The first five atom37 places (N, CA, C, CB, O) and aatype in JSON, in Angstrom:
{
  "aatype": [12, 11, 3, 1, 11, 12, 11, 6, 1, 9, 13, 19, 18, 4, 16, 13, 19, 9, 9, 9, 10, 16, 0, 4, 0, 9, 1, 14, 16, 14, 6, 5, 12, 0, 15, 0, 3, 18, 7, 15, 18, 14, 3, 2, 18, 6, 3, 9, 9, 1, 2, 8, 18, 15, 11, 16, 10, 13, 3, 14, 18, 15, 0, 19, 18, 16, 13, 7, 1, 14, 5, 1, 0, 17, 2, 7, 10, 7, 7, 16, 9, 13, 7, 17, 0, 19, 4, 7, 16, 9, 2, 0, 11, 2, 1, 13, 7, 7, 18, 19, 7, 0, 11, 14, 13, 13, 0, 10, 9, 1, 18, 7, 11, 19, 6, 1, 6, 18, 16, 6, 9, 12, 0, 6, 7, 10, 4, 11, 2, 9, 14, 1],
  "atom_mask": [
    [1, 1, 1, 1, 1],
    [1, 1, 1, 1, 1],
    [1, 1, 1, 1, 1],
    [1, 1, 1, 1, 1],
    [1, 1, 1, 1, 1],
    [1, 1, 1, 1, 1],
    [1, 1, 1, 1, 1],
    [1, 1, 1, 1, 1],
    [1, 1, 1, 1, 1],
    [1, 1, 1, 1, 1],
    [1, 1, 1, 1, 1],
    [1, 1, 1, 1, 1],
    [1, 1, 1, 1, 1],
    [1, 1, 1, 1, 1],
    [1, 1, 1, 1, 1],
    [1, 1, 1, 1, 1],
    [1, 1, 1, 1, 1],
    [1, 1, 1, 1, 1],
    [1, 1, 1, 1, 1],
    [1, 1, 1, 1, 1],
    [1, 1, 1, 1, 1],
    [1, 1, 1, 1, 1],
    [1, 1, 1, 1, 1],
    [1, 1, 1, 1, 1],
    [1, 1, 1, 1, 1],
    [1, 1, 1, 1, 1],
    [1, 1, 1, 1, 1],
    [1, 1, 1, 1, 1],
    [1, 1, 1, 1, 1],
    [1, 1, 1, 1, 1],
    [1, 1, 1, 1, 1],
    [1, 1, 1, 1, 1],
    [1, 1, 1, 1, 1],
    [1, 1, 1, 1, 1],
    [1, 1, 1, 1, 1],
    [1, 1, 1, 1, 1],
    [1, 1, 1, 1, 1],
    [1, 1, 1, 1, 1],
    [1, 1, 1, 0, 1],
    [1, 1, 1, 1, 1],
    [1, 1, 1, 1, 1],
    [1, 1, 1, 1, 1],
    [1, 1, 1, 1, 1],
    [1, 1, 1, 1, 1],
    [1, 1, 1, 1, 1],
    [1, 1, 1, 1, 1],
    [1, 1, 1, 1, 1],
    [1, 1, 1, 1, 1],
    [1, 1, 1, 1, 1],
    [1, 1, 1, 1, 1],
    [1, 1, 1, 1, 1],
    [1, 1, 1, 1, 1],
    [1, 1, 1, 1, 1],
    [1, 1, 1, 1, 1],
    [1, 1, 1, 1, 1],
    [1, 1, 1, 1, 1],
    [1, 1, 1, 1, 1],
    [1, 1, 1, 1, 1],
    [1, 1, 1, 1, 1],
    [1, 1, 1, 1, 1],
    [1, 1, 1, 1, 1],
    [1, 1, 1, 1, 1],
    [1, 1, 1, 1, 1],
    [1, 1, 1, 1, 1],
    [1, 1, 1, 1, 1],
    [1, 1, 1, 1, 1],
    [1, 1, 1, 1, 1],
    [1, 1, 1, 0, 1],
    [1, 1, 1, 1, 1],
    [1, 1, 1, 1, 1],
    [1, 1, 1, 1, 1],
    [1, 1, 1, 1, 1],
    [1, 1, 1, 1, 1],
    [1, 1, 1, 1, 1],
    [1, 1, 1, 1, 1],
    [1, 1, 1, 0, 1],
    [1, 1, 1, 1, 1],
    [1, 1, 1, 0, 1],
    [1, 1, 1, 0, 1],
    [1, 1, 1, 1, 1],
    [1, 1, 1, 1, 1],
    [1, 1, 1, 1, 1],
    [1, 1, 1, 0, 1],
    [1, 1, 1, 1, 1],
    [1, 1, 1, 1, 1],
    [1, 1, 1, 1, 1],
    [1, 1, 1, 1, 1],
    [1, 1, 1, 0, 1],
    [1, 1, 1, 1, 1],
    [1, 1, 1, 1, 1],
    [1, 1, 1, 1, 1],
    [1, 1, 1, 1, 1],
    [1, 1, 1, 1, 1],
    [1, 1, 1, 1, 1],
    [1, 1, 1, 1, 1],
    [1, 1, 1, 1, 1],
    [1, 1, 1, 0, 1],
    [1, 1, 1, 0, 1],
    [1, 1, 1, 1, 1],
    [1, 1, 1, 1, 1],
    [1, 1, 1, 0, 1],
    [1, 1, 1, 1, 1],
    [1, 1, 1, 1, 1],
    [1, 1, 1, 1, 1],
    [1, 1, 1, 1, 1],
    [1, 1, 1, 1, 1],
    [1, 1, 1, 1, 1],
    [1, 1, 1, 1, 1],
    [1, 1, 1, 1, 1],
    [1, 1, 1, 1, 1],
    [1, 1, 1, 1, 1],
    [1, 1, 1, 0, 1],
    [1, 1, 1, 1, 1],
    [1, 1, 1, 1, 1],
    [1, 1, 1, 1, 1],
    [1, 1, 1, 1, 1],
    [1, 1, 1, 1, 1],
    [1, 1, 1, 1, 1],
    [1, 1, 1, 1, 1],
    [1, 1, 1, 1, 1],
    [1, 1, 1, 1, 1],
    [1, 1, 1, 1, 1],
    [1, 1, 1, 1, 1],
    [1, 1, 1, 1, 1],
    [1, 1, 1, 0, 1],
    [1, 1, 1, 1, 1],
    [1, 1, 1, 1, 1],
    [1, 1, 1, 1, 1],
    [1, 1, 1, 1, 1],
    [1, 1, 1, 1, 1],
    [1, 1, 1, 1, 1],
    [1, 1, 1, 1, 1]
  ],
  "atom_positions": [
    [[1.0, -1.35, -0.08], [0.0, -0.12, -0.18], [0.96, 1.08, -0.25], [-1.1, 0.02, 1.18], [0.88, 2.01, -1.05]],
    [[1.81, 0.91, 0.65], [3.14, 2.17, 0.84], [3.34, 2.65, -0.7], [4.97, 1.42, 1.56], [3.18, 3.79, -1.12]],
    [[3.73, 1.55, -1.42], [4.23, 1.74, -2.29], [3.66, 2.44, -3.46], [4.61, 0.85, -2.42], [4.3, 3.15, -4.24]],
    [[2.43, 2.17, -3.51], [1.25, 2.42, -4.43], [1.22, 4.0, -4.02], [-0.31, 1.4, -4.1], [1.34, 4.71, -5.01]],
    [[1.07, 4.82, -2.63], [1.14, 5.59, -2.58], [2.21, 6.72, -3.05], [0.85, 5.36, -1.86], [1.93, 7.81, -3.56]],
    [[3.33, 6.28, -2.78], [4.75, 6.69, -3.11], [4.48, 6.6, -5.14], [6.19, 5.23, -2.19], [4.55, 7.66, -5.78]],
    [[4.24, 5.43, -5.78], [4.19, 5.55, -7.35], [3.29, 6.9, -7.14], [3.41, 4.05, -8.37], [3.82, 7.97, -7.4]],
    [[1.84, 6.86, -6.62], [0.56, 8.04, -7.17], [1.66, 9.18, -6.7], [-1.45, 8.1, -6.14], [2.15, 9.8, -7.65]],
    [[2.05, 9.5, -5.58], [2.64, 10.83, -5.76], [4.13, 11.36, -6.72], [2.86, 11.11, -4.36], [4.42, 12.53, -6.98]],
    [[4.86, 10.17, -7.08], [5.64, 10.59, -8.21], [4.63, 10.97, -9.43], [6.68, 9.39, -8.61], [4.63, 11.98, -10.12]],
    [[3.97, 10.12, -9.46], [2.75, 10.54, -11.1], [2.75, 11.69, -11.1], [0.95, 10.15, -11.21], [3.21, 12.28, -12.08]],
    [[2.11, 12.56, -9.72], [1.23, 13.73, -9.82], [2.62, 14.64, -9.69], [-0.15, 13.93, -8.54], [2.78, 15.51, -10.55]],
    [[3.41, 14.51, -8.88], [4.57, 15.35, -9.31], [5.4, 15.77, -10.72], [5.37, 14.85, -8.67], [5.73, 16.86, -11.18]],
    [[5.57, 14.44, -11.14], [5.73, 14.49, -12.8], [4.58, 15.13, -13.57], [5.85, 13.0, -13.42], [4.93, 15.81, -14.54]],
    [[3.72, 15.07, -13.4], [2.21, 15.68, -14.62], [2.75, 17.12, -13.68], [-0.29, 14.81, -14.37], [2.85, 18.11, -14.4]],
    [[3.05, 17.33, -12.41], [2.74, 19.07, -12.36], [4.04, 19.64, -12.91], [2.44, 19.82, -10.61], [3.95, 20.84, -13.16]],
    [[5.2, 19.09, -13.16], [6.51, 19.56, -13.58], [6.17, 19.38, -15.26], [7.94, 18.55, -12.86], [6.36, 20.41, -15.91]],
    [[5.72, 18.28, -15.97], [5.33, 18.6, -16.96], [4.1, 19.86, -17.6], [5.16, 17.53, -17.12], [4.23, 20.52, -18.62]],
    [[3.39, 19.88, -16.99], [2.49, 21.35, -17.0], [2.87, 22.48, -16.8], [1.59, 21.47, -16.2], [2.21, 23.44, -17.22]],
    [[4.33, 22.69, -15.92], [4.81, 23.67, -15.71], [5.64, 24.14, -17.32], [5.6, 23.41, -14.38], [5.52, 25.17, -18.0]],
    [[6.31, 23.16, -17.48], [7.25, 23.27, -18.61], [6.25, 23.77, -19.77], [8.06, 21.77, -18.97], [6.69, 24.73, -20.4]],
    [[5.06, 23.33, -20.14], [4.63, 23.49, -21.05], [4.04, 24.9, -20.83], [3.94, 22.45, -21.39], [3.97, 25.81, -21.67]],
    [[3.79, 24.9, -20.04], [3.6, 26.74, -19.21], [4.44, 27.84, -19.78], [4.18, 26.84, -17.42], [4.06, 28.85, -20.38]],
    [[5.72, 27.42, -19.47], [6.83, 28.01, -19.65], [7.52, 27.96, -21.24], [7.63, 27.42, -18.63], [8.64, 28.34, -21.59]],
    [[6.69, 27.48, -21.87], [7.27, 27.23, -23.27], [7.23, 29.01, -23.74], [6.1, 25.94, -24.41], [6.36, 29.82, -23.44]],
    [[8.23, 29.21, -24.4], [8.19, 30.58, -25.0], [7.25, 30.47, -26.61], [9.99, 31.14, -25.22], [7.39, 29.62, -27.5]],
    [[6.31, 31.65, -26.56], [5.48, 31.05, -27.6], [6.35, 32.02, -28.67], [3.58, 31.24, -27.45], [7.0, 32.85, -28.04]],
    [[6.52, 32.12, -30.22], [7.67, 32.46, -31.13], [6.62, 34.09, -31.3], [8.06, 31.09, -32.84], [5.52, 34.43, -30.85]],
    [[7.17, 34.43, -31.76], [6.75, 36.31, -32.04], [6.11, 35.63, -33.61], [8.69, 38.02, -32.22], [6.43, 34.65, -34.27]],
    [[5.0, 36.81, -33.78], [4.49, 36.92, -35.11], [5.57, 36.7, -36.82], [3.89, 38.46, -34.95], [5.31, 36.28, -37.95]],
    [[7.05, 37.34, -36.01], [7.91, 37.86, -37.13], [8.0, 36.37, -36.82], [9.23, 39.17, -37.16], [7.05, 35.74, -37.28]],
    [[9.05, 35.52, -36.03], [9.28, 34.35, -35.64], [8.39, 33.45, -36.98], [8.77, 34.21, -33.97], [8.96, 32.93, -37.93]],
    [[7.12, 33.44, -36.77], [5.91, 32.4, -37.29], [6.1, 32.46, -38.74], [4.23, 32.84, -36.87], [6.15, 31.39, -39.35]],
    [[6.3, 34.28, -39.82], [6.3, 34.35, -40.94], [7.46, 33.96, -41.18], [5.94, 35.36, -41.39], [7.41, 33.41, -42.28]],
    [[8.72, 33.91, -40.69], [10.04, 33.7, -41.34], [10.15, 32.22, -41.32], [11.28, 34.45, -40.61], [10.68, 31.64, -42.27]],
    [[9.68, 31.56, -40.25], [9.8, 30.16, -39.8], [10.22, 28.99, -41.17], [8.21, 29.78, -39.06], [9.64, 28.79, -42.24]],
    [[11.59, 28.32, -40.54], [11.79, 27.39, -41.82], [10.74, 26.13, -40.99], [13.87, 26.86, -42.28], [10.84, 25.89, -39.78]],
    [[10.23, 25.77, -41.48], [9.51, 24.12, -41.4], [10.01, 22.87, -42.16], [8.04, 24.15, -41.94], [9.71, 21.68, -42.08]],
    [[10.93, 23.61, -42.99], [11.29, 21.99, -43.67], [10.14, 21.66, -44.83], [0.0, 0.0, 0.0], [9.01, 22.17, -44.77]],
    [[10.56, 20.76, -45.88], [9.54, 20.27, -47.24], [8.6, 19.28, -46.05], [10.59, 19.07, -48.98], [8.9, 18.64, -45.04]],
    [[6.95, 19.64, -47.01], [6.37, 18.75, -46.34], [6.85, 17.35, -46.19], [5.31, 18.77, -46.76], [7.83, 17.1, -46.89]],
    [[6.42, 16.4, -45.49], [7.21, 15.14, -45.17], [5.89, 14.43, -45.94], [7.67, 14.7, -43.29], [4.93, 14.06, -45.27]],
    [[5.93, 14.29, -47.39], [5.17, 12.95, -48.03], [5.24, 11.47, -47.16], [5.95, 12.62, -49.57], [4.22, 10.83, -46.87]],
    [[6.26, 11.18, -46.89], [6.48, 9.96, -46.65], [6.87, 9.99, -44.78], [7.72, 9.45, -47.8], [7.84, 9.49, -44.21]],
    [[5.47, 10.92, -44.1], [5.52, 10.64, -42.71], [5.25, 9.23, -41.97], [4.67, 11.49, -42.23], [5.47, 8.75, -40.87]],
    [[4.66, 8.84, -43.17], [4.23, 7.5, -41.85], [5.48, 6.41, -41.32], [2.9, 6.23, -42.64], [5.89, 5.95, -40.25]],
    [[5.81, 6.3, -42.82], [7.63, 5.86, -42.99], [8.63, 6.17, -41.78], [8.4, 6.83, -44.31], [9.23, 5.47, -40.96]],
    [[8.51, 7.75, -42.09], [9.63, 8.34, -40.95], [9.14, 7.78, -39.53], [9.66, 10.24, -40.88], [10.05, 7.28, -38.87]],
    [[7.84, 7.78, -38.93], [7.01, 7.89, -37.84], [7.24, 6.47, -37.37], [5.48, 8.35, -38.14], [7.57, 6.1, -36.25]],
    [[6.99, 5.74, -38.5], [7.28, 4.01, -37.97], [8.84, 3.18, -37.77], [6.54, 3.03, -39.21], [9.11, 2.3, -36.96]],
    [[9.73, 3.83, -38.83], [11.03, 3.83, -38.67], [11.28, 4.61, -36.81], [11.7, 4.81, -40.17], [11.92, 3.89, -36.03]],
    [[11.01, 5.31, -36.53], [11.58, 6.51, -35.17], [11.13, 5.52, -34.2], [10.68, 8.41, -34.91], [11.9, 5.27, -33.27]],
    [[9.74, 4.78, -34.28], [9.13, 3.98, -33.05], [9.46, 2.66, -32.67], [7.83, 3.86, -33.18], [9.35, 2.06, -31.6]],
    [[10.06, 2.21, -34.18], [10.45, 0.87, -34.5], [11.93, 0.54, -33.24], [10.92, 0.84, -36.44], [12.0, -0.53, -32.63]],
    [[12.5, 1.15, -33.14], [13.62, 1.14, -31.89], [13.54, 1.47, -30.68], [14.55, 1.79, -32.04], [14.54, 1.68, -30.01]],
    [[12.25, 1.58, -30.19], [11.89, 1.41, -29.02], [10.97, 0.66, -29.03], [11.67, 2.33, -28.43], [10.92, 0.49, -27.81]],
    [[9.87, -0.17, -29.56], [8.67, -0.68, -29.52], [9.49, -2.56, -29.62], [7.47, 0.09, -31.01], [10.16, -3.07, -30.52]],
    [[9.04, -3.09, -28.3], [9.52, -4.25, -28.43], [9.1, -5.37, -29.1], [9.65, -4.51, -27.55], [9.74, -6.4, -28.91]],
    [[7.86, -5.39, -30.07], [7.93, -6.0, -31.25], [7.16, -4.88, -32.44], [7.2, -7.54, -31.05], [5.96, -4.95, -32.71]],
    [[8.05, -3.9, -33.02], [7.59, -3.17, -33.9], [6.53, -3.47, -34.77], [8.42, -2.9, -34.45], [5.55, -2.8, -35.08]],
    [[7.06, -5.07, -35.27], [5.94, -5.0, -36.61], [4.61, -5.58, -36.45], [6.47, -5.78, -37.89], [3.83, -5.84, -37.37]],
    [[4.4, -5.79, -34.94], [3.1, -5.66, -34.72], [2.3, -4.73, -34.51], [2.9, -6.14, -34.05], [1.14, -4.83, -34.11]],
    [[3.08, -3.46, -34.85], [2.48, -2.35, -34.28], [1.37, -1.76, -35.16], [3.49, -1.37, -33.99], [1.38, -1.59, -36.38]],
    [[0.51, -1.51, -34.36], [-0.75, -0.88, -35.49], [-0.96, 0.5, -35.07], [-2.42, -1.72, -35.41], [-1.25, 0.83, -33.92]],
    [[-0.75, 1.5, -36.28], [-0.8, 3.03, -36.16], [-2.04, 3.82, -36.67], [0.35, 3.57, -36.9], [-2.54, 3.44, -37.73]],
    [[-2.44, 4.59, -36.2], [-3.54, 5.73, -36.9], [-2.44, 6.91, -36.82], [-5.3, 6.14, -35.87], [-1.57, 7.15, -35.98]],
    [[-2.89, 7.66, -38.26], [-2.16, 8.88, -38.39], [-3.26, 9.86, -38.92], [-0.86, 8.73, -39.38], [-4.34, 9.78, -39.5]],
    [[-2.46, 10.8, -38.42], [-3.44, 12.38, -38.56], [-2.82, 12.71, -39.82], [0.0, 0.0, 0.0], [-1.98, 11.91, -40.23]],
    [[-3.1, 13.88, -40.62], [-1.96, 14.87, -41.61], [-1.49, 15.36, -41.05], [-2.17, 15.81, -42.53], [-1.96, 15.61, -39.94]],
    [[0.03, 15.95, -41.49], [1.06, 17.02, -41.34], [0.31, 17.95, -41.3], [2.11, 17.22, -42.31], [-0.54, 18.14, -42.17]],
    [[0.52, 18.97, -39.92], [0.18, 20.1, -39.97], [1.04, 20.97, -39.13], [-1.06, 20.13, -39.69], [1.24, 20.69, -37.95]],
    [[1.69, 22.24, -39.82], [2.51, 23.24, -39.58], [2.7, 23.44, -38.17], [2.08, 24.34, -40.2], [1.65, 23.32, -37.54]],
    [[3.64, 23.69, -37.53], [3.8, 23.41, -35.91], [5.11, 23.76, -35.7], [3.55, 21.85, -35.36], [6.08, 23.73, -36.46]],
    [[4.95, 24.19, -34.25], [6.18, 24.83, -33.4], [6.23, 23.96, -32.16], [5.96, 26.52, -32.94], [5.2, 23.31, -31.97]],
    [[7.35, 23.79, -31.15], [7.23, 22.96, -30.1], [8.67, 24.18, -29.3], [7.51, 20.91, -30.54], [9.83, 24.35, -29.65]],
    [[7.76, 24.85, -28.04], [9.12, 25.14, -27.35], [9.51, 24.48, -26.17], [0.0, 0.0, 0.0], [10.07, 25.17, -25.32]],
    [[9.34, 23.3, -25.95], [10.12, 22.74, -24.66], [11.66, 22.31, -25.18], [9.23, 21.25, -23.97], [11.95, 21.6, -26.15]],
    [[12.38, 22.83, -24.42], [13.6, 22.82, -25.07], [14.16, 23.53, -25.69], [0.0, 0.0, 0.0], [15.3, 23.13, -25.93]],
    [[13.88, 24.6, -26.16], [14.2, 25.41, -27.61], [13.1, 25.68, -28.66], [0.0, 0.0, 0.0], [12.88, 24.71, -29.38]],
    [[12.46, 26.64, -28.88], [11.79, 26.35, -30.12], [12.2, 25.84, -31.41], [11.35, 27.25, -30.4], [13.29, 26.25, -31.81]],
    [[11.45, 24.89, -32.29], [11.72, 24.61, -33.21], [10.74, 24.12, -34.29], [12.5, 24.02, -32.92], [10.15, 23.04, -34.2]],
    [[10.65, 24.69, -34.99], [9.59, 24.83, -36.2], [9.47, 23.31, -36.93], [10.18, 26.09, -37.43], [10.48, 22.62, -36.9]],
    [[8.52, 22.9, -37.44], [8.21, 21.31, -38.26], [7.18, 21.64, -38.78], [0.0, 0.0, 0.0], [6.56, 22.66, -39.08]],
    [[7.03, 19.47, -38.92], [5.81, 19.42, -39.34], [4.76, 18.31, -38.2], [6.0, 18.91, -40.95], [4.87, 17.09, -38.15]],
    [[3.79, 19.13, -37.39], [3.42, 18.09, -36.42], [2.45, 16.67, -36.94], [2.61, 18.94, -35.29], [1.93, 16.67, -38.06]],
    [[2.3, 15.5, -36.01], [1.77, 14.2, -36.57], [1.17, 13.78, -35.69], [2.61, 13.23, -37.04], [2.03, 13.47, -34.87]],
    [[-0.2, 13.44, -35.11], [-0.63, 13.01, -34.27], [-1.36, 11.72, -34.56], [-1.18, 13.9, -33.78], [-2.12, 11.54, -35.51]],
    [[-1.08, 10.9, -33.68], [-1.84, 9.77, -34.1], [-1.83, 8.71, -32.58], [0.0, 0.0, 0.0], [-1.9, 9.17, -31.44]],
    [[-1.71, 7.34, -32.9], [-1.98, 6.65, -31.84], [-1.01, 5.24, -32.32], [-3.73, 6.49, -31.58], [-0.8, 4.88, -33.48]],
    [[-0.6, 4.7, -31.26], [-0.02, 3.55, -31.63], [-0.34, 2.43, -31.05], [1.11, 3.63, -31.55], [-0.7, 2.69, -29.9]],
    [[-0.39, 1.37, -31.25], [-1.35, -0.06, -30.05], [0.02, -1.0, -30.8], [-3.92, -0.91, -30.64], [0.2, -1.12, -32.01]],
    [[0.86, -1.56, -29.76], [1.77, -2.95, -30.08], [1.78, -3.73, -29.03], [3.27, -2.75, -30.43], [1.3, -3.53, -27.92]],
    [[2.43, -4.73, -29.49], [2.59, -6.44, -28.42], [3.64, -5.69, -27.24], [3.76, -8.37, -29.55], [4.64, -5.16, -27.7]],
    [[3.47, -5.65, -26.08], [4.32, -6.12, -25.17], [5.22, -7.23, -25.08], [3.74, -6.22, -24.39], [5.16, -8.1, -25.94]],
    [[6.16, -7.3, -24.01], [6.55, -8.41, -23.63], [6.1, -9.85, -23.17], [7.0, -8.06, -23.05], [6.76, -10.88, -23.01]],
    [[4.62, -9.56, -22.98], [3.79, -10.94, -22.9], [2.82, -11.23, -23.43], [3.39, -11.26, -21.92], [1.89, -11.92, -23.02]],
    [[3.09, -10.34, -25.14], [2.22, -11.25, -26.44], [1.2, -10.17, -26.71], [0.0, 0.0, 0.0], [0.67, -9.95, -27.8]],
    [[1.01, -9.58, -25.69], [-0.37, -8.55, -25.72], [-0.46, -7.45, -25.93], [0.0, 0.0, 0.0], [0.5, -6.74, -25.65]],
    [[-1.48, -6.93, -26.43], [-1.49, -5.51, -27.1], [-1.81, -4.75, -25.95], [-2.55, -5.25, -28.37], [-2.39, -5.32, -25.02]],
    [[-1.53, -3.53, -25.87], [-1.07, -2.64, -24.79], [-2.36, -1.81, -24.5], [0.26, -1.69, -25.23], [-2.79, -1.52, -23.39]],
    [[-2.92, -1.45, -25.77], [-4.07, -0.41, -25.7], [-3.24, 0.74, -27.1], [0.0, 0.0, 0.0], [-2.05, 0.69, -27.39]],
    [[-4.07, 1.49, -27.63], [-3.65, 2.41, -28.49], [-3.32, 3.5, -27.61], [-4.62, 2.71, -29.53], [-4.11, 3.85, -26.73]],
    [[-2.01, 4.17, -27.82], [-2.05, 4.77, -27.39], [-1.46, 6.46, -27.77], [-1.84, 4.06, -26.68], [-0.26, 6.31, -28.04]],
    [[-1.82, 7.93, -27.88], [-1.72, 8.9, -28.44], [0.09, 9.23, -28.58], [-2.67, 9.86, -27.68], [0.96, 9.02, -27.74]],
    [[0.21, 9.76, -29.89], [1.58, 10.34, -30.2], [1.69, 11.69, -30.71], [2.22, 9.56, -31.14], [0.8, 12.22, -31.37]],
    [[2.84, 12.27, -30.38], [2.97, 13.61, -31.23], [4.16, 13.58, -31.6], [2.7, 14.95, -30.58], [5.12, 13.5, -30.84]],
    [[4.21, 13.65, -33.09], [5.84, 13.31, -33.6], [5.79, 14.51, -34.39], [6.29, 11.72, -34.6], [4.83, 14.59, -35.16]],
    [[6.89, 15.81, -34.34], [7.22, 16.58, -34.68], [8.8, 16.32, -35.85], [7.13, 17.22, -33.48], [9.93, 16.03, -35.48]],
    [[8.38, 16.54, -37.12], [8.91, 15.95, -38.03], [9.53, 17.53, -38.88], [7.75, 14.82, -38.79], [8.78, 18.44, -39.2]],
    [[11.09, 17.51, -39.1], [12.18, 18.43, -39.59], [12.7, 17.56, -40.55], [13.28, 18.95, -38.52], [13.26, 16.51, -40.22]],
    [[12.51, 18.03, -42.11], [14.19, 17.67, -43.06], [14.01, 15.61, -42.62], [16.48, 18.9, -41.79], [14.94, 14.92, -42.21]],
    [[12.63, 15.13, -42.87], [12.97, 13.72, -42.97], [13.28, 12.84, -41.46], [0.0, 0.0, 0.0], [13.65, 11.71, -41.13]],
    [[12.97, 13.82, -40.98], [13.5, 13.42, -39.44], [12.2, 13.47, -38.1], [14.86, 14.74, -39.0], [11.14, 14.09, -38.09]],
    [[12.67, 12.76, -37.29], [11.65, 13.03, -36.3], [12.53, 13.83, -35.18], [10.87, 11.58, -35.74], [13.48, 13.26, -34.65]],
    [[12.16, 15.2, -34.84], [12.64, 15.88, -34.33], [12.42, 16.17, -32.39], [12.35, 16.73, -35.26], [13.21, 16.58, -31.53]],
    [[11.14, 15.78, -32.34], [10.34, 16.09, -30.85], [9.65, 14.13, -31.13], [8.61, 18.05, -30.88], [9.66, 13.36, -32.1]],
    [[9.29, 14.05, -30.08], [8.19, 12.98, -29.57], [7.64, 12.97, -28.29], [8.66, 11.71, -29.63], [8.33, 13.05, -27.27]],
    [[6.42, 12.88, -28.31], [5.93, 12.78, -27.29], [4.54, 11.72, -26.97], [5.79, 14.02, -27.11], [3.51, 11.73, -27.65]],
    [[4.72, 11.1, -26.14], [3.46, 10.0, -25.6], [2.3, 10.25, -24.67], [4.04, 8.92, -24.87], [2.55, 10.54, -23.5]],
    [[1.93, 10.22, -24.8], [0.48, 9.64, -23.5], [0.11, 10.57, -23.49], [0.56, 9.09, -21.84], [-0.45, 11.06, -24.47]],
    [[0.36, 11.47, -21.81], [-0.3, 13.06, -21.63], [0.33, 14.38, -22.04], [-0.51, 13.33, -20.22], [-0.23, 15.48, -22.08]],
    [[1.47, 14.12, -22.3], [1.91, 15.05, -23.36], [1.58, 15.21, -24.6], [2.91, 14.97, -23.5], [1.64, 16.26, -25.23]],
    [[1.13, 13.84, -25.11], [0.48, 13.81, -26.58], [-0.17, 14.14, -26.59], [0.18, 13.07, -27.27], [-0.37, 15.0, -27.45]],
    [[-1.23, 13.79, -25.61], [-2.96, 14.71, -25.84], [-2.89, 15.89, -25.57], [-4.29, 14.32, -24.9], [-3.81, 16.61, -25.93]],
    [[-1.69, 16.5, -24.79], [-2.29, 17.71, -24.49], [-1.5, 18.55, -26.07], [0.0, 0.0, 0.0], [-1.92, 19.67, -26.37]],
    [[-0.7, 18.08, -26.7], [0.05, 19.02, -27.65], [-0.58, 18.53, -29.03], [1.83, 18.87, -27.57], [-0.03, 18.63, -30.12]],
    [[-2.19, 17.83, -28.7], [-2.65, 16.98, -30.1], [-4.06, 17.97, -29.84], [-2.84, 14.73, -30.07], [-4.94, 18.03, -30.7]],
    [[-4.13, 18.51, -28.92], [-5.58, 19.07, -29.03], [-6.13, 19.67, -29.83], [-5.88, 19.71, -28.34], [-7.32, 19.54, -30.09]],
    [[-5.06, 20.74, -30.55], [-5.4, 21.63, -32.04], [-4.88, 21.1, -32.94], [-4.96, 23.04, -32.23], [-4.6, 21.94, -33.8]],
    [[-4.46, 19.62, -33.36], [-3.67, 19.52, -34.48], [-4.79, 18.2, -35.05], [-1.8, 19.2, -34.14], [-4.89, 17.23, -34.3]],
    [[-5.51, 18.21, -36.23], [-6.12, 17.12, -36.35], [-5.63, 15.82, -36.61], [-6.79, 17.32, -37.05], [-4.53, 15.54, -37.08]],
    [[-6.74, 14.86, -36.17], [-6.2, 13.33, -36.31], [-6.47, 12.57, -37.28], [-6.56, 12.54, -35.4], [-6.02, 11.42, -37.31]]
  ]
}
């Protein structure tokens, strides 16, 4: 019971830190937005994302994805970067051979590479205004 309460406290603390960091992200000025370099539209965005997540999934061949269309976006966590945001979900098998359920993701693609990626709670927040 004590262990569970400690995990709950850590979860609440981490969520609080994420919210604070998101709120502290510096919004680009209108001039920066107008002159931003987003990179070229990633026609192969599905392949880019599959390749990126294949390095971290236990069973990447079992992964079932949903993808939204890439939208111009920026991300201010860890320094402002412009690119193409893609929101969607991933459902893959775990070590026990069962699917874990569809988990949301946010991927910011620039020049054919995932520059920033977030899953679960952060992805849900970042994807609110980006179509899936």
